[in-house]
C-alpha positions as CSV (number, residue, x, y, z in Angstrom):
1,M,-72.8,-59.3,-2.1
2,K,-75.1,-62.5,-2.7
3,L,-78.0,-62.0,-5.2
4,S,-81.5,-63.0,-3.7
5,A,-82.6,-66.4,-5.8
6,K,-86.0,-65.3,-6.9
7,H,-84.5,-62.3,-8.3
8,L,-81.1,-63.7,-9.7
9,P,-80.8,-63.1,-13.6
10,D,-79.5,-65.3,-16.4
11,A,-75.6,-65.1,-16.1
12,A,-73.9,-61.9,-17.5
13,P,-71.0,-60.1,-17.1
14,Y,-72.7,-57.2,-15.0
15,L,-75.3,-56.4,-13.0
16,I,-77.6,-53.3,-12.7
17,A,-78.7,-53.5,-8.8
18,V,-82.2,-52.2,-8.2
19,V,-82.8,-53.0,-4.6
20,V,-79.6,-53.7,-2.4
21,D,-79.6,-54.5,1.6
22,K,-76.2,-53.3,2.4
23,G,-76.4,-56.0,5.1
24,E,-74.9,-55.0,9.3
25,K,-72.0,-57.3,9.9
26,T,-72.7,-59.3,7.0
27,E,-72.0,-59.1,3.3
28,G,-75.0,-57.2,1.5
29,T,-78.0,-58.9,-0.7
30,I,-79.0,-57.7,-3.8
31,H,-82.9,-58.4,-4.2
32,V,-83.3,-57.6,-7.7
33,A,-81.2,-56.9,-10.6
34,E,-81.1,-56.7,-14.2
35,A,-78.5,-58.6,-16.5
36,L,-76.1,-56.2,-18.5
37,T,-73.9,-57.3,-21.0
38,E,-71.0,-55.5,-22.0
39,D,-72.3,-54.9,-25.8
40,L,-74.2,-52.8,-24.2
41,L,-72.1,-50.9,-22.2
42,R,-70.2,-50.0,-25.4
43,N,-72.7,-49.2,-27.1
44,T,-74.9,-47.0,-24.8
45,L,-71.8,-45.2,-22.8
46,G,-68.8,-46.0,-25.2
47,D,-67.8,-42.5,-25.6
48,Q,-67.3,-42.4,-21.6
49,I,-64.8,-45.6,-22.1
50,E,-60.6,-45.0,-22.2
51,T,-58.0,-46.6,-22.4
52,V,-55.6,-46.9,-19.6
53,R,-52.1,-47.7,-20.1
54,R,-50.3,-48.4,-16.5
55,V,-46.7,-49.8,-15.7
56,L,-46.4,-50.3,-11.8
57,W,-44.4,-52.3,-9.0
58,D,-47.3,-54.8,-7.7
59,K,-45.5,-55.5,-4.1
60,Q,-48.3,-58.7,-3.5
61,E,-47.1,-60.1,-6.2
62,G,-43.5,-58.7,-6.2
63,R,-43.0,-58.0,-10.1
64,I,-43.8,-55.8,-12.6
65,I,-47.0,-55.0,-13.9
66,A,-47.6,-53.9,-17.8
67,S,-50.8,-53.5,-19.3
68,V,-53.2,-51.6,-21.3
69,E,-57.1,-51.8,-20.2
70,E,-60.3,-50.3,-21.5
71,R,-62.2,-49.0,-18.6
72,L,-65.4,-47.6,-17.9
73,G,-64.9,-45.5,-14.7
74,T,-63.5,-48.4,-12.4
75,I,-65.0,-51.0,-14.3
76,V,-62.3,-53.1,-16.5
77,L,-64.1,-54.1,-19.7
78,A,-60.7,-55.3,-21.4
79,A,-57.1,-55.8,-20.6
80,K,-53.8,-57.0,-22.6
81,P,-50.4,-57.0,-21.8
82,A,-48.3,-54.7,-22.4
83,H,-44.3,-54.1,-23.0
84,P,-42.9,-50.8,-21.7
85,P,-39.6,-49.7,-23.0
86,E,-36.4,-50.4,-20.4
87,A,-36.3,-47.1,-18.9
88,E,-39.7,-46.7,-17.8
89,V,-39.6,-49.9,-15.4
90,A,-36.4,-49.1,-14.7
91,S,-38.2,-45.9,-13.4
92,V,-40.5,-47.5,-12.1
93,L,-38.0,-50.1,-10.1
94,C,-36.6,-46.7,-8.7
95,E,-39.8,-45.4,-7.8
96,A,-40.6,-48.8,-6.1
97,V,-36.8,-49.1,-4.2
98,R,-37.3,-45.5,-2.9
99,S,-40.6,-46.6,-1.3
100,Q,-39.1,-50.0,-0.3
101,A,-42.5,-51.2,-1.6
102,A,-39.0,-53.3,-3.4
103,K,-36.5,-54.3,-1.7
104,I,-32.4,-54.9,-2.9
105,H,-29.8,-57.0,-1.3
106,F,-27.2,-55.8,0.4
107,S,-24.3,-58.4,0.3
108,R,-21.8,-58.7,2.8
109,E,-19.2,-57.4,0.4
110,A,-21.6,-54.3,-0.6
111,L,-21.6,-53.7,3.5
112,Q,-17.7,-54.1,3.6
113,F,-17.4,-51.3,0.8
114,Q,-19.9,-48.9,2.5
115,G,-18.1,-49.0,6.0
116,R,-15.0,-48.4,4.5
117,V,-16.5,-45.8,2.9
118,R,-18.5,-44.1,6.0
119,L,-15.1,-44.4,7.7
120,M,-13.6,-42.4,5.3
121,R,-16.5,-39.7,5.8
122,E,-16.4,-39.5,9.3
123,T,-12.1,-39.6,9.3
124,F,-11.9,-37.3,6.8
125,P,-14.9,-34.6,6.8
126,E,-12.3,-31.8,5.1
127,E,-12.8,-34.2,2.1
128,S,-15.6,-35.1,-0.4
129,W,-16.2,-38.9,0.2
130,P,-19.6,-39.8,-0.9
131,D,-22.8,-40.9,1.3
132,L,-23.1,-44.4,0.7
133,S,-25.1,-45.0,3.6
134,E,-28.2,-47.4,2.6
135,A,-30.6,-44.6,3.7
136,A,-28.7,-42.5,0.7
137,L,-28.9,-45.0,-1.7
138,L,-32.8,-45.7,-1.1
139,A,-33.7,-42.2,-1.2
140,T,-31.6,-41.6,-4.6
141,P,-31.9,-45.2,-6.7
142,E,-32.2,-43.2,-9.9
143,N,-28.5,-41.8,-9.1
144,W,-26.8,-45.0,-9.1
145,L,-28.6,-48.3,-9.4
146,L,-30.7,-47.1,-12.8
147,P,-27.9,-48.5,-15.1
148,R,-28.5,-52.2,-13.4
149,L,-32.0,-53.0,-13.6
150,S,-31.9,-53.9,-17.8
151,G,-34.1,-56.9,-17.6
152,V,-35.1,-56.8,-13.8
153,R,-39.0,-57.8,-13.5
154,S,-39.2,-59.7,-10.1
155,A,-38.6,-59.2,-6.5
156,E,-36.2,-62.4,-6.9
157,Q,-34.3,-60.6,-10.1
158,L,-34.1,-57.4,-7.9
159,A,-32.6,-59.4,-4.9
160,A,-29.9,-61.1,-7.0
161,L,-28.8,-57.8,-8.1
162,N,-24.7,-57.2,-7.4
163,I,-25.0,-54.1,-6.1
164,L,-21.3,-53.7,-5.1
165,P,-20.0,-52.6,-8.5
166,A,-22.5,-50.0,-8.9
167,L,-21.3,-48.9,-5.0
168,Q,-17.6,-49.0,-6.4
169,E,-18.7,-46.6,-9.5
170,Q,-19.5,-43.5,-7.0
171,L,-16.3,-42.9,-6.3
172,T,-13.2,-41.2,-8.3
173,W,-10.0,-43.3,-9.5
174,G,-8.5,-41.6,-6.9
175,E,-10.9,-41.9,-4.2
176,R,-10.7,-45.5,-4.7
177,R,-6.9,-45.7,-4.6
178,L,-7.2,-43.6,-1.2
179,L,-9.7,-46.1,-0.1
180,A,-7.4,-49.2,-0.7
181,D,-4.4,-47.9,1.1
182,R,-6.8,-46.0,4.4
183,A,-9.2,-48.3,4.6
184,P,-8.1,-51.7,3.6
185,A,-9.8,-55.1,3.4
186,A,-7.1,-56.6,4.9
187,I,-3.8,-56.2,6.7
188,S,-1.0,-58.6,7.5
189,V,-0.1,-59.1,11.0
190,P,3.0,-60.4,12.7
191,S,2.9,-64.1,12.1
192,G,2.9,-63.1,7.9
193,H,-0.8,-64.1,7.7
194,T,-3.1,-61.8,6.2
195,A,-6.3,-60.8,8.7
196,A,-9.7,-59.1,7.1
197,I,-11.1,-56.4,8.4
198,D,-14.5,-56.5,9.7
199,Y,-16.0,-52.7,8.9
200,V,-19.9,-54.3,9.4
201,S,-20.4,-55.0,12.7
202,G,-19.7,-52.0,14.2
203,Q,-18.3,-47.9,14.3
204,I,-15.0,-49.4,14.9
205,P,-13.0,-51.5,12.1
206,I,-12.5,-54.6,14.2
207,L,-9.2,-56.8,14.0
208,A,-10.2,-60.5,14.9
209,V,-6.7,-62.3,14.6
210,K,-6.0,-65.8,16.9
211,L,-3.6,-64.1,20.0
212,Q,-0.8,-65.7,19.1
213,E,-0.3,-64.1,15.8
214,M,0.3,-61.1,17.6
215,F,3.3,-61.9,19.6
216,G,6.0,-58.5,20.0
217,L,3.4,-56.2,18.6
218,A,3.5,-53.2,21.2
219,D,1.3,-51.1,19.1
220,T,-2.1,-51.6,18.1
221,P,-2.6,-51.8,14.2
222,A,-4.1,-48.3,12.8
223,I,-5.7,-47.5,9.6
224,A,-6.9,-44.2,8.0
225,G,-3.1,-42.8,7.8
226,G,-2.1,-43.6,11.7
227,R,-6.1,-42.0,12.6
228,V,-8.2,-44.9,13.5
229,R,-6.6,-47.8,15.5
230,L,-8.6,-50.9,14.8
231,L,-10.8,-52.4,18.1
232,L,-8.5,-55.9,18.2
233,H,-10.6,-58.9,18.8
234,L,-8.1,-61.9,20.5
235,L,-9.0,-65.0,19.8
236,S,-8.9,-68.4,21.4
237,P,-7.3,-71.0,19.5
238,A,-11.1,-72.0,19.4
239,R,-11.7,-68.7,17.4
240,R,-13.2,-66.8,20.6
241,P,-12.3,-63.7,21.9
242,V,-10.4,-63.6,25.2
243,Q,-9.6,-60.1,24.6
244,I,-11.4,-57.0,23.2
245,T,-8.8,-54.0,23.4
246,R,-7.6,-51.3,21.5
247,D,-4.7,-51.0,23.8
248,L,-2.3,-54.4,22.3
249,G,0.7,-53.0,24.6
250,Q,-1.3,-53.0,27.8
251,F,-3.0,-56.3,27.3
252,W,0.5,-57.7,27.1
253,N,1.7,-56.3,30.4
254,S,-1.8,-57.1,32.6
255,G,-4.3,-59.1,30.4
256,Y,-2.0,-61.7,28.9
257,P,-0.5,-63.3,32.2
258,Q,-4.6,-64.0,33.1
259,V,-6.0,-65.4,29.9
260,K,-2.6,-68.0,29.4
261,K,-3.3,-68.8,33.3
262,E,-6.8,-69.7,31.9
263,L,-5.9,-71.5,28.7
264,K,-2.7,-72.9,28.3
265,G,-4.1,-76.2,30.1
266,R,-6.8,-76.3,28.1
267,Y,-4.6,-75.6,24.2
268,P,-1.3,-77.5,25.4
269,K,-0.6,-77.5,21.7
270,H,-0.2,-74.2,21.2
271,P,2.3,-71.4,22.6
272,W,1.8,-70.0,25.7
273,P,4.9,-67.9,26.5
274,D,5.6,-66.3,29.9
275,D,7.5,-63.3,27.7
276,P,4.8,-62.3,24.9
277,W,7.0,-59.6,24.0
278,N,9.8,-61.4,22.3
279,A,7.8,-64.7,21.5
280,V,7.8,-65.5,18.1
281,P,4.3,-64.7,16.4
282,T,2.7,-67.7,14.8
283,R,-0.8,-69.1,13.5
284,K,0.1,-72.8,14.3
285,T,0.8,-75.3,17.1
286,K,4.0,-75.9,18.7
287,G,6.6,-78.0,16.4
288,R,5.0,-76.3,13.6
289,A,7.2,-73.4,11.9
290,G,5.4,-69.9,11.3
């Protein structure tokens, strides 16, 4: 609203607008107004003034807002900061996470853990593995995130939380033991090297390993008590997949000769034996042991 200069009252915190033009496409104009002081409001309408305590998540500012306000309807007469207890702030944060007004960060480690537990749920449906999917976690943050929210007041602090320990605590000791055995974070390959398993990039766990490290192995490595064969990404010396398969034996028989033909000249320092079934697995170049 704009004030008509002719009827502009002296500076005052409030106005009583007597004649108002609401305008059309632009803002309206107040033609006649009377100044109104806060003292006058309090003296005449004091019985309608309420004290309101607010604790909320401000999505735009990305932080907890806590205040005690004196209000006359929608008019805020005065406000001062409040200092709510941790439990109340944590409850507000949980609601903000549930509504996705506030975001938590799922690290690669947390995603890996979720993927391992998801595999257990899918592979052993007869067992009671918890649902640690993002949708389930965000729907019930008070069940797992609440103890981690002490001192958190801003989006930056919320995003910086390491949520992996909170996820791990959703499993019993027995489930953690089974998880380590059935869905290991890494496995040993024929070269003796320990290779990480990727539980994040797809529905089937991926083992990305240099092709030469798998010489002599007939069966595709399996986890989950043998129920799940890994999806092998057999890598070139440049660490690029040259074959993606769940049938390693078939690759040695039919795929390897073509891969050897294409890459032997490009990477002459790496072994390309005619018989991969009986070759020594290695992650190193020719002339270097291991």
